[in-house]
MIDREN-584640 format. One line per field, with one value per atom (N, C-alpha, C): x, y, z; atom name; residue number from 1. Coordinates in Angstrom, 3 decimals, always signed. Layout:
MIDREN-584640
X <- c(X;...) .
Y <- c(Y;...) .
Z <- c(Z;...) .
atomo <- c(CA;...) .
num <- c(NUM;...) .
***
This chain:
MIDREN-584640
X <- c(+15.574;+15.208;+15.822;+16.151;+16.857;+16.286;+17.181;+17.012;+15.756;+14.761;+13.500;+13.955;+14.169;+14.291;+13.666;+12.390;+11.508;+12.183;+13.421;+14.032;+15.121;+15.048;+16.291;+15.133;+13.677;+12.549;+13.507;+13.223;+13.236;+12.676;+12.899;+12.058;+10.238;+10.617;+9.009;+8.042;+8.294;+7.635;+7.768;+8.184;+8.271;+6.735;+6.872;+6.050;+4.514;+4.722;+3.409;+3.077;+3.440;+3.477;+2.392;+3.003;+2.373;+1.113;+1.350;-0.209;-1.199;-1.233;-1.878;-2.260;-1.560;-1.487;-2.180;-1.496;-2.586;-4.448;-4.467;-5.819;-6.533;-6.191;-6.745;-7.030;-5.940;-6.478;-7.510;-7.288;-8.102;-9.590;-9.984;-11.163;-11.666;-10.522;-11.445;-11.039;-10.140;-9.467;-8.640;-7.786;-6.930;-7.279;-7.756;-8.569;-8.629;-9.782;-10.460;-9.517;-8.530;-7.587;-7.084;-7.230;-6.287;-5.196;-4.113;-2.811;-2.180;-3.052;-3.033;-3.434;-4.239;-4.917;-3.547;-3.120;-2.279;-1.369;-0.442;+1.012;+0.438;-0.437;-0.827;-0.687;-1.579;-1.421;-0.330;+0.862;+2.172;+3.292;+2.595;+3.383;+4.449;+4.039;+5.513;+4.486;+5.557;+4.868;+4.941;+4.395;+4.270;+5.839;+6.565;+7.790;+8.748;+8.663;+9.243;+8.985;+7.195;+7.087;+7.361;+7.416;+7.942;+9.348;+10.096;+11.823;+11.714;+10.925;+11.091;+10.402;+9.157;+8.177;+7.883;+7.948;+7.226;+5.759;+5.135;+3.744;+2.795;+1.694;+0.689;+0.452;+0.932;+1.011;+2.241;+3.525;+4.596;+4.251;+3.787;+3.396;+2.821;+1.609;+0.865;+1.706;+2.524;+3.331;+4.031;+4.932;+5.802;+5.400;+4.284;+3.543;+2.803;+2.944;+2.427;+3.741;+4.621;+5.385;+6.246;+6.440;+6.728;+5.883;+4.667;+3.764;+3.966;+3.965;+4.336;+5.924;+6.765;+7.992;+8.405;+8.261;+8.860;+8.366;+6.752;+6.356;+7.384;+7.644;+8.380;+10.182;+10.143;+11.639;+11.996;+10.626;+10.562;+10.582;+9.249;+9.028;+10.369;+11.331;+12.376;+13.551;+13.439;+14.910;+14.919;+13.484;+13.135;+13.115;+14.180;+14.268;+13.574;+12.901;+11.860;+12.547;+13.864;+14.037;+14.992;+14.733;+15.358;+13.475;+12.637;+11.551;+11.596;+11.419;+11.221;+10.024;+9.794;+8.292;+8.038;+9.055;+8.736;+7.592;+8.719;+8.467;+7.464;+7.107;+5.905;+5.126;+4.062;+2.470;+2.785;+3.942;+3.992;+4.508;+5.803;+5.482;+4.701;+3.910;+3.016;+1.812;+2.050;+0.636;+1.407;+2.679;+3.432;+3.236;+3.807;+4.072;+2.458;+1.565;+0.234;-0.248;-0.264;-0.169;+0.162;+1.638;+2.563;+1.887;+1.527;+1.238;+0.005;-1.004;-2.700;-2.283;-1.075;-1.494;-0.261;+0.312;+0.969;-0.402;-1.228;-2.685;-3.372;-3.367;-3.666;-3.444;-1.953;-1.358;-1.078;-1.157;-1.206;-1.858;-2.875;-4.152;-4.214;-2.929;-2.555;-2.123;-2.405;-2.235;-3.804;-4.759;-5.795;-6.546;-5.750;-6.023;-5.535;-3.901;-3.564;-3.595;-4.465;-5.268;-5.799;-7.117;-8.233;-7.831;-6.686;-6.154;-5.735;-5.328;-4.775;-6.030;-7.081;-8.152;-9.203;-9.340;-10.155;-9.213;-8.088;-7.137;-7.459;-7.922;-8.056;-9.487;-11.053;-11.492;-11.313;-10.452;-10.039;-9.252;-9.193;-7.748;-6.633;-7.050;-5.980;-4.906;-6.106;-5.200;-4.762;-5.190;-4.845;-3.518;-2.724;-1.400;-0.461;-0.796;-0.187;+0.039;-0.125;-0.279;+0.637;+0.683;+0.826;+2.221;+3.342;+4.303;+4.111;+3.381;+3.230;+2.289;+1.235;+0.699;+1.560;+2.454;+3.603;+4.346;+4.926;+5.855;+5.105;+3.989;+3.655;+2.905;+2.824;+2.486;+3.786;+5.210;+6.141;+6.330;+6.396;+6.890;+5.720;+4.671;+3.725;+3.762;+4.340;+4.473;+5.955;+6.491;+7.944;+7.419;+6.538;+6.078;+5.378;+4.953;+3.695;+4.460;+6.065;+6.942;+7.467;+8.023;+8.532;+8.041;+6.511;+5.960;+5.239;+5.119;+4.914;+6.303;+7.625;+8.794;+8.421;+8.120;+7.810;+6.829;+5.945;+4.411;+3.945;+3.870;+2.831;+1.278;+1.997;+1.133;+0.688;-1.019;-1.737;-0.932;-0.673;-0.091;-1.387;-2.902;-3.278;-4.368;-3.771;-4.324;-3.552;-3.764;-2.810;-2.532;-1.373;-0.227;-1.324;-1.564;-2.279;-3.255;-4.126;-5.236;-5.028;-4.827;-4.191;-3.655;-3.032;-2.314;-3.516;-4.542;-5.380;-6.351;-6.842;-7.082;-7.124;-5.756;-5.159;-4.908;-4.883;-4.699;-5.819;-7.301;-8.351;-8.936;-8.690;-9.033;-8.770;-7.460;-6.589;-6.980;-7.067;-7.432;-8.939;-10.163;-11.090;-11.521;-10.734;-10.546;-10.198;-9.187;-8.423;-9.348;-9.758;-10.760;-11.805;-11.998;-13.894;-13.260;-12.238;-11.446;-11.150;-10.853;-10.163;-11.768;-12.588;-13.774;-14.469;-14.333;-15.338;-14.608;-13.039;-12.510;-12.851;-13.359;-13.820;-14.551;-15.772;-16.714;-16.037;-14.940;-14.702;-14.055;-14.171;-13.548;-12.164;-10.945;-10.210;-9.823;-10.941;-11.209;-12.066;-12.880;-13.079;-12.691;-11.341;-10.205;-9.385;-9.285;-8.479;-8.516;-10.623;-11.199;-11.210;-11.579;-11.473;-9.938;-8.844;-7.370;-8.182;-7.990;-8.033;-8.937;-9.616;-11.220;-9.712;-9.537;-9.035;-8.051;-7.354;-5.833;-6.200;-7.442;-7.923;-8.312;-9.282;-9.198;-8.199;-7.133;-6.081;-5.221;-5.792;-4.591;-5.634;-7.097;-7.489;-7.564;-7.568;-7.167;-5.624;-4.698;-3.220;-2.515;-3.401;-2.741;-3.104;-2.229;-2.393;-3.307;-3.691;-3.843;-3.198;-1.779;-0.251;-0.306;+0.314;+0.618;-0.394;+0.372;-0.972;-0.277;-1.349;-1.198;-1.478) .
Y <- c(-2.880;-3.380;-3.612;-5.048;-4.723;-4.588;-4.426;-3.493;-4.423;-4.096;-4.523;-3.983;-4.894;-4.539;-3.025;-3.082;-1.795;-0.379;-0.123;+0.487;+1.377;+0.687;+1.198;+2.176;+1.895;+3.025;+4.281;+5.258;+6.880;+6.944;+7.741;+8.057;+8.548;+9.702;+10.249;+9.012;+8.176;+7.176;+6.003;+6.338;+4.541;+5.155;+6.454;+7.660;+7.151;+7.973;+7.824;+6.248;+5.163;+3.611;+3.599;+3.518;+2.745;+3.802;+5.008;+5.451;+5.307;+4.733;+4.437;+3.403;+2.288;+0.742;+0.639;+1.815;+1.847;+1.981;+3.000;+3.746;+2.611;+2.007;+0.909;-0.141;-0.723;-1.812;-1.201;-0.235;+0.482;+0.121;+0.480;+0.766;-0.624;-1.326;-2.752;-4.012;-3.658;-5.147;-5.806;-6.340;-7.203;-7.501;-8.519;-9.206;-9.194;-7.856;-7.381;-6.066;-5.688;-4.709;-5.725;-3.824;-4.646;-3.885;-4.951;-4.721;-3.625;-3.734;-3.335;-1.607;-1.831;+0.082;+0.644;-0.006;+0.633;+1.106;+0.297;-0.031;+1.015;+1.037;+1.833;+3.214;+3.402;+4.908;+5.238;+4.697;+5.394;+5.204;+4.590;+5.007;+4.060;+2.749;+1.543;+0.237;-0.180;-1.788;-2.670;-3.561;-4.959;-5.684;-5.253;-6.221;-5.137;-3.920;-2.845;-3.443;-3.665;-4.201;-5.269;-5.766;-7.587;-7.809;-6.503;-6.815;-6.346;-5.163;-4.851;-5.636;-6.316;-6.765;-8.096;-9.711;-10.566;-10.569;-10.138;-10.023;-8.918;-8.969;-8.155;-7.802;-9.109;-9.177;-8.946;-8.893;-8.152;-6.830;-6.389;-4.628;-4.190;-5.009;-4.689;-4.744;-5.920;-5.593;-4.606;-4.271;-3.318;-1.777;-1.591;-0.325;-0.132;-1.297;-1.123;-0.848;-1.772;-1.630;-0.052;+0.638;+1.693;+2.815;+2.743;+3.679;+3.765;+2.600;+2.262;+2.085;+2.566;+2.501;+2.970;+4.483;+5.730;+4.495;+4.359;+3.417;+1.931;+1.669;+0.357;+0.328;+1.346;+1.553;+2.281;+3.255;+2.977;+2.114;+1.217;+0.152;-0.732;-0.715;-1.903;-1.288;+0.124;+0.575;+1.212;+0.835;+1.393;+0.036;+0.371;-0.573;-0.114;-1.432;-0.450;-1.095;-1.652;-1.750;-0.218;+0.724;+2.354;+2.972;+2.068;+2.522;+2.213;+3.274;+3.421;+3.644;+3.502;+3.567;+4.816;+5.356;+7.267;+7.542;+6.951;+7.152;+6.768;+5.490;+4.234;+5.051;+5.200;+5.581;+7.289;+7.728;+8.931;+8.949;+7.971;+7.176;+6.598;+5.728;+5.456;+6.565;+7.094;+8.069;+9.072;+9.566;+9.923;+9.878;+8.288;+7.547;+7.575;+7.201;+7.047;+8.584;+9.304;+10.883;+11.176;+10.721;+11.700;+10.237;+9.116;+8.336;+8.570;+9.361;+10.066;+11.281;+12.136;+13.486;+13.391;+11.904;+11.536;+11.342;+10.357;+10.483;+11.326;+12.468;+13.744;+14.284;+14.651;+15.297;+14.855;+13.170;+12.630;+11.806;+12.679;+12.082;+10.861;+10.353;+9.072;+8.266;+8.212;+7.202;+6.256;+7.156;+6.882;+6.300;+6.393;+5.170;+4.256;+3.990;+2.891;+2.093;+3.141;+2.221;+1.034;+2.144;+1.317;+0.301;+0.081;-0.781;-2.149;-1.754;-2.958;-3.532;-2.507;-3.021;-3.943;-3.562;-4.132;-5.515;-5.798;-7.213;-8.004;-7.658;-8.362;-9.176;-8.923;-9.862;-10.649;-11.034;-12.309;-13.012;-14.232;-15.377;-14.989;-15.371;-15.710;-13.609;-13.069;-11.415;-10.689;-11.519;-11.316;-11.489;-13.136;-13.416;-12.350;-11.624;-10.244;-9.502;-9.141;-8.204;-9.112;-10.182;-11.192;-10.010;-10.234;-9.274;-7.974;-7.483;-6.350;-6.560;-7.854;-7.845;-8.528;-9.323;-9.824;-9.038;-7.743;-6.961;-6.452;-5.844;-5.337;-5.903;-7.290;-8.109;-8.443;-8.219;-8.953;-7.476;-6.133;-4.975;-4.335;-5.499;-5.351;-5.535;-7.311;-8.382;-7.626;-7.272;-6.791;-5.459;-4.986;-3.729;-4.200;-4.791;-5.722;-6.019;-6.957;-7.647;-6.504;-5.580;-4.051;-3.548;-3.813;-2.556;-3.700;-5.176;-6.222;-6.087;-6.363;-5.748;-4.465;-3.466;-2.485;-2.612;-3.367;-3.099;-2.466;-1.867;-1.189;-2.010;-3.328;-4.025;-5.284;-5.828;-6.717;-7.975;-8.409;-10.170;-11.227;-10.444;-11.454;-12.202;-11.798;-12.440;-13.118;-14.284;-14.978;-13.976;-14.320;-13.255;-13.003;-14.077;-14.397;-13.596;-14.000;-13.285;-11.997;-11.181;-9.586;-9.135;-10.065;-9.558;-9.251;-10.370;-10.206;-9.010;-9.080;-7.824;-6.449;-6.645;-5.402;-4.620;-5.850;-5.795;-5.459;-6.473;-6.044;-4.721;-4.174;-3.345;-1.893;-2.492;-1.192;-1.201;-2.027;-2.418;-1.812;-2.240;-1.940;-0.327;+0.441;+1.598;+1.997;+1.962;+2.520;+2.046;+0.913;+0.674;+1.936;+1.631;+2.535;+4.349;+4.353;+5.828;+6.029;+5.066;+5.331;+5.781;+4.420;+4.525;+5.447;+6.145;+7.299;+8.931;+8.963;+9.981;+11.006;+11.268;+12.425;+13.069;+12.487;+12.902;+13.606;+13.149;+13.637;+15.140;+15.919;+16.636;+16.709;+17.611;+17.413;+17.602;+17.663;+17.929;+16.595;+16.017;+14.750;+13.533;+14.037;+12.997;+12.644;+14.137;+13.970;+13.445;+13.618;+13.394;+11.635;+11.474;+9.571;+8.999;+9.215;+9.021;+8.909;+10.422;+10.224;+8.746;+8.589;+7.553;+6.613;+6.247;+4.882;+4.871;+5.641;+5.925;+5.150;+5.715;+5.538;+4.319;+3.576;+1.866;+1.282;+1.708;+0.723;+0.650;+1.653;+2.096;+0.789;+0.653;+0.759;-0.969;-1.348;-3.087;-3.680;-2.898;-2.860;-2.352;-1.395;-0.993;-2.168;-2.300;-3.245;-2.761;-1.466;-0.841;-0.379;-0.275;+0.245;+1.500;+2.509;+3.317;+4.419;+5.693;+6.011;+6.076;+6.420;+5.813;+7.496) .
Z <- c(-3.728;-4.645;-5.591;-6.595;-8.194;-8.925;-10.284;-11.233;-11.979;-12.891;-13.337;-14.754;-15.704;-17.744;-17.743;-17.378;-17.687;-16.791;-16.066;-15.743;-16.488;-17.729;-19.117;-19.839;-19.917;-20.904;-19.496;-20.800;-20.296;-19.406;-18.213;-17.048;-17.575;-18.260;-18.808;-19.570;-20.857;-21.029;-20.428;-19.269;-17.696;-17.147;-16.955;-15.929;-16.731;-17.999;-18.919;-19.039;-19.134;-19.225;-18.320;-17.271;-15.581;-15.206;-15.666;-15.560;-16.060;-17.312;-17.785;-17.633;-17.514;-16.865;-15.663;-14.425;-13.251;-13.190;-14.646;-14.559;-15.524;-16.501;-16.891;-16.233;-15.314;-14.328;-13.294;-13.192;-11.933;-12.301;-13.669;-14.660;-14.756;-15.445;-15.789;-15.209;-14.126;-13.254;-14.275;-13.864;-14.407;-15.735;-15.530;-16.727;-17.757;-17.754;-18.420;-19.486;-18.366;-18.916;-20.370;-21.174;-22.694;-22.417;-22.727;-22.845;-23.847;-24.990;-26.234;-26.359;-25.369;-24.888;-24.104;-23.409;-22.332;-23.567;-24.135;-24.667;-26.080;-26.625;-27.605;-27.248;-26.007;-25.693;-25.431;-24.590;-24.393;-25.170;-26.741;-27.957;-28.029;-27.785;-27.265;-28.201;-29.256;-29.824;-29.043;-29.777;-28.638;-28.697;-29.575;-29.589;-28.547;-28.143;-27.645;-26.179;-25.963;-24.577;-24.030;-24.882;-24.482;-24.214;-24.878;-24.320;-22.656;-22.190;-20.747;-20.137;-20.818;-19.564;-19.774;-19.354;-19.312;-19.931;-19.430;-19.946;-19.247;-18.908;-18.494;-16.967;-16.860;-14.807;-14.580;-15.070;-14.960;-15.044;-15.684;-15.944;-14.758;-14.128;-13.088;-12.005;-11.791;-10.710;-10.280;-11.814;-11.514;-11.397;-11.897;-11.710;-10.615;-9.969;-8.868;-7.638;-7.716;-6.936;-7.219;-8.457;-8.390;-7.939;-7.978;-7.105;-5.729;-5.403;-3.614;-3.223;-4.063;-4.082;-2.523;-2.435;-1.362;-0.013;+0.297;+1.336;+1.652;+0.533;+0.576;+0.936;+0.361;+0.913;+2.322;+2.881;+4.089;+5.217;+4.557;+5.330;+5.713;+4.814;+4.800;+5.443;+5.928;+6.027;+7.595;+7.687;+8.853;+10.364;+11.245;+12.183;+13.339;+13.802;+14.928;+16.155;+16.042;+17.588;+18.173;+17.044;+17.819;+18.159;+17.997;+18.950;+20.289;+21.557;+22.171;+23.588;+24.191;+25.287;+24.887;+24.756;+25.023;+23.222;+22.524;+20.866;+20.466;+20.767;+19.883;+19.649;+20.505;+19.621;+19.007;+19.284;+18.573;+17.223;+16.866;+15.713;+14.872;+15.600;+14.987;+14.407;+15.137;+14.421;+13.314;+13.802;+12.675;+11.461;+11.219;+10.398;+9.363;+9.944;+9.295;+8.520;+9.606;+9.306;+7.960;+7.932;+6.732;+5.509;+5.539;+4.614;+3.900;+4.826;+4.933;+3.614;+4.382;+3.500;+2.088;+2.109;+0.665;-0.340;+0.466;-0.715;-0.687;+0.395;-0.169;-1.085;-1.166;-2.299;-3.285;-3.538;-4.799;-5.554;-6.087;-6.633;-7.273;-7.650;-8.810;-7.896;-6.868;-5.910;-5.177;-5.602;-5.359;-6.379;-8.233;-8.562;-8.627;-8.111;-7.854;-6.434;-5.626;-4.427;-5.368;-5.860;-6.694;-7.243;-7.982;-8.649;-8.302;-6.567;-5.934;-5.310;-4.492;-3.918;-5.361;-6.595;-7.140;-7.335;-7.202;-7.135;-6.354;-5.215;-4.244;-4.138;-4.878;-5.073;-5.900;-6.418;-6.895;-6.974;-6.159;-5.663;-6.469;-7.936;-9.482;-9.117;-8.930;-9.260;-8.053;-6.856;-5.565;-5.210;-5.980;-5.522;-6.150;-7.316;-8.123;-6.925;-5.961;-4.991;-3.298;-3.774;-2.460;-1.641;-2.338;-1.790;-0.947;-1.543;-1.019;+0.749;+0.340;+1.633;+2.831;+2.258;+2.955;+3.357;+2.950;+3.581;+4.513;+4.648;+5.289;+6.388;+6.346;+7.569;+8.347;+7.555;+8.400;+8.830;+8.617;+9.132;+10.598;+10.513;+11.213;+12.968;+12.093;+12.963;+13.938;+13.301;+14.238;+14.747;+14.488;+15.246;+16.394;+16.594;+17.542;+18.312;+17.925;+18.567;+19.510;+18.877;+19.836;+20.775;+20.106;+20.917;+22.472;+22.542;+23.641;+24.579;+24.146;+24.232;+25.448;+25.011;+25.854;+26.855;+26.771;+27.327;+27.178;+25.548;+25.272;+24.647;+24.157;+22.933;+23.946;+22.973;+24.055;+23.855;+24.540;+24.202;+24.679;+25.336;+25.607;+24.348;+23.162;+21.971;+21.233;+20.734;+19.220;+18.665;+18.105;+17.616;+15.868;+15.657;+13.965;+14.085;+14.794;+15.387;+15.423;+15.908;+16.351;+14.992;+14.040;+12.732;+11.700;+11.964;+11.288;+11.477;+12.512;+13.192;+12.312;+12.371;+12.363;+10.574;+9.979;+8.444;+8.456;+8.816;+8.061;+8.755;+9.183;+9.864;+9.043;+8.641;+7.836;+6.588;+5.768;+4.381;+4.227;+5.410;+5.125;+5.323;+5.877;+6.219;+4.983;+4.507;+3.395;+2.351;+2.130;+0.447;+0.721;+1.718;+1.727;+1.599;+2.083;+1.649;+0.528;-0.267;-1.433;-2.365;-2.251;-3.296;-2.970;-2.036;-1.375;-1.413;-2.111;-1.972;-2.571;-3.493;-4.441;-3.950;-2.872;-2.034;-0.937;-0.436;+1.144;+1.249;+1.560;+1.900;+2.242;+2.623;+3.380;+4.375;+5.183;+6.494;+7.148;+6.093;+6.428;+6.046;+5.569;+5.080;+6.525;+6.485;+8.212;+9.348;+9.228;+10.732;+10.242;+9.347;+8.936;+9.202;+9.174;+9.445;+10.822;+11.405;+13.130;+13.435;+13.062;+13.455;+13.692;+12.368;+11.872;+12.499;+13.078;+13.737;+15.287;+15.692;+16.918;+17.219;+15.952;+16.230;+15.866;+15.200;+15.233;+16.699;+17.160;+18.599;+19.620;+19.769;+20.359;+20.273;+19.370;+18.853;+19.468;+19.302;+19.431;+21.223;+21.919;+22.864;+24.327;+24.599;+25.989;+27.419;+27.384;+28.862;+29.320;+29.093;+30.075;+29.218;+30.153;+29.418;+28.418;+27.552;+27.413;+25.304;+24.873;+23.244;+22.877) .
atomo <- c(N;CA;C;N;CA;C;N;CA;C;N;CA;C;N;CA;C;N;CA;C;N;CA;C;N;CA;C;N;CA;C;N;CA;C;N;CA;C;N;CA;C;N;CA;C;N;CA;C;N;CA;C;N;CA;C;N;CA;C;N;CA;C;N;CA;C;N;CA;C;N;CA;C;N;CA;C;N;CA;C;N;CA;C;N;CA;C;N;CA;C;N;CA;C;N;CA;C;N;CA;C;N;CA;C;N;CA;C;N;CA;C;N;CA;C;N;CA;C;N;CA;C;N;CA;C;N;CA;C;N;CA;C;N;CA;C;N;CA;C;N;CA;C;N;CA;C;N;CA;C;N;CA;C;N;CA;C;N;CA;C;N;CA;C;N;CA;C;N;CA;C;N;CA;C;N;CA;C;N;CA;C;N;CA;C;N;CA;C;N;CA;C;N;CA;C;N;CA;C;N;CA;C;N;CA;C;N;CA;C;N;CA;C;N;CA;C;N;CA;C;N;CA;C;N;CA;C;N;CA;C;N;CA;C;N;CA;C;N;CA;C;N;CA;C;N;CA;C;N;CA;C;N;CA;C;N;CA;C;N;CA;C;N;CA;C;N;CA;C;N;CA;C;N;CA;C;N;CA;C;N;CA;C;N;CA;C;N;CA;C;N;CA;C;N;CA;C;N;CA;C;N;CA;C;N;CA;C;N;CA;C;N;CA;C;N;CA;C;N;CA;C;N;CA;C;N;CA;C;N;CA;C;N;CA;C;N;CA;C;N;CA;C;N;CA;C;N;CA;C;N;CA;C;N;CA;C;N;CA;C;N;CA;C;N;CA;C;N;CA;C;N;CA;C;N;CA;C;N;CA;C;N;CA;C;N;CA;C;N;CA;C;N;CA;C;N;CA;C;N;CA;C;N;CA;C;N;CA;C;N;CA;C;N;CA;C;N;CA;C;N;CA;C;N;CA;C;N;CA;C;N;CA;C;N;CA;C;N;CA;C;N;CA;C;N;CA;C;N;CA;C;N;CA;C;N;CA;C;N;CA;C;N;CA;C;N;CA;C;N;CA;C;N;CA;C;N;CA;C;N;CA;C;N;CA;C;N;CA;C;N;CA;C;N;CA;C;N;CA;C;N;CA;C;N;CA;C;N;CA;C;N;CA;C;N;CA;C;N;CA;C;N;CA;C;N;CA;C;N;CA;C;N;CA;C;N;CA;C;N;CA;C;N;CA;C;N;CA;C;N;CA;C;N;CA;C;N;CA;C;N;CA;C;N;CA;C;N;CA;C;N;CA;C;N;CA;C;N;CA;C;N;CA;C;N;CA;C;N;CA;C;N;CA;C;N;CA;C;N;CA;C;N;CA;C;N;CA;C;N;CA;C;N;CA;C;N;CA;C;N;CA;C;N;CA;C;N;CA;C;N;CA;C;N;CA;C;N;CA;C;N;CA;C;N;CA;C;N;CA;C;N;CA;C;N;CA;C;N;CA;C;N;CA;C;N;CA;C;N;CA;C;N;CA;C;N;CA;C;N;CA;C;N;CA;C;N;CA;C;N;CA;C;N;CA;C;N;CA;C;N;CA;C;N;CA;C;N;CA;C;N;CA;C;N;CA;C;N;CA;C;N;CA;C;N;CA;C;N;CA;C;N;CA;C;N;CA;C) .
num <- c(1;1;1;2;2;2;3;3;3;4;4;4;5;5;5;6;6;6;7;7;7;8;8;8;9;9;9;10;10;10;11;11;11;12;12;12;13;13;13;14;14;14;15;15;15;16;16;16;17;17;17;18;18;18;19;19;19;20;20;20;21;21;21;22;22;22;23;23;23;24;24;24;25;25;25;26;26;26;27;27;27;28;28;28;29;29;29;30;30;30;31;31;31;32;32;32;33;33;33;34;34;34;35;35;35;36;36;36;37;37;37;38;38;38;39;39;39;40;40;40;41;41;41;42;42;42;43;43;43;44;44;44;45;45;45;46;46;46;47;47;47;48;48;48;49;49;49;50;50;50;51;51;51;52;52;52;53;53;53;54;54;54;55;55;55;56;56;56;57;57;57;58;58;58;59;59;59;60;60;60;61;61;61;62;62;62;63;63;63;64;64;64;65;65;65;66;66;66;67;67;67;68;68;68;69;69;69;70;70;70;71;71;71;72;72;72;73;73;73;74;74;74;75;75;75;76;76;76;77;77;77;78;78;78;79;79;79;80;80;80;81;81;81;82;82;82;83;83;83;84;84;84;85;85;85;86;86;86;87;87;87;88;88;88;89;89;89;90;90;90;91;91;91;92;92;92;93;93;93;94;94;94;95;95;95;96;96;96;97;97;97;98;98;98;99;99;99;100;100;100;101;101;101;102;102;102;103;103;103;104;104;104;105;105;105;106;106;106;107;107;107;108;108;108;109;109;109;110;110;110;111;111;111;112;112;112;113;113;113;114;114;114;115;115;115;116;116;116;117;117;117;118;118;118;119;119;119;120;120;120;121;121;121;122;122;122;123;123;123;124;124;124;125;125;125;126;126;126;127;127;127;128;128;128;129;129;129;130;130;130;131;131;131;132;132;132;133;133;133;134;134;134;135;135;135;136;136;136;137;137;137;138;138;138;139;139;139;140;140;140;141;141;141;142;142;142;143;143;143;144;144;144;145;145;145;146;146;146;147;147;147;148;148;148;149;149;149;150;150;150;151;151;151;152;152;152;153;153;153;154;154;154;155;155;155;156;156;156;157;157;157;158;158;158;159;159;159;160;160;160;161;161;161;162;162;162;163;163;163;164;164;164;165;165;165;166;166;166;167;167;167;168;168;168;169;169;169;170;170;170;171;171;171;172;172;172;173;173;173;174;174;174;175;175;175;176;176;176;177;177;177;178;178;178;179;179;179;180;180;180;181;181;181;182;182;182;183;183;183;184;184;184;185;185;185;186;186;186;187;187;187;188;188;188;189;189;189;190;190;190;191;191;191;192;192;192;193;193;193;194;194;194;195;195;195;196;196;196;197;197;197;198;198;198;199;199;199;200;200;200;201;201;201;202;202;202;203;203;203;204;204;204;205;205;205;206;206;206;207;207;207;208;208;208;209;209;209;210;210;210;211;211;211) .
***
């Protein structure tokens, strides 16, 4: 990840700014979000803000990227070619389980998730998150290819259709969980993750071997 001018903001102040930005974007949506309210709450002047950010869209993108940084770094650093036939399904299960646990332990990520999914309802705003979707899609393509090489992932569907099915399933389950998060017990959240993982495997599995 290349450095952004906002990386020069003192860490505590930057964390406060991004927290307020995520809350505002999640509650109001990008278009209606008040930049003045965000920077005022963070104790930052407009001139100072524009020293670090180009505009509100730049703040949105940077706050989102910062929140998802651990996941982005994990996706970019992992070499799928190291996965074997024996480790493929356990790897998938462990990875998704760990992500679910991070969300369970970090309530602030639920706000970020709402900010992300609210932007998906508007084509203009969706463009602000496209790089995240592109990165996830590229990683999923690599994972599918590796699974097909190992004879574990189906190849009877067009690749584009398989990717769309998996991305749609993941985003639908994720959005529903985020929107209903506070009403779910921890046991219900775990059960929902298990059911979601089972659906994901059922779509992906070739029928060979044991997922």
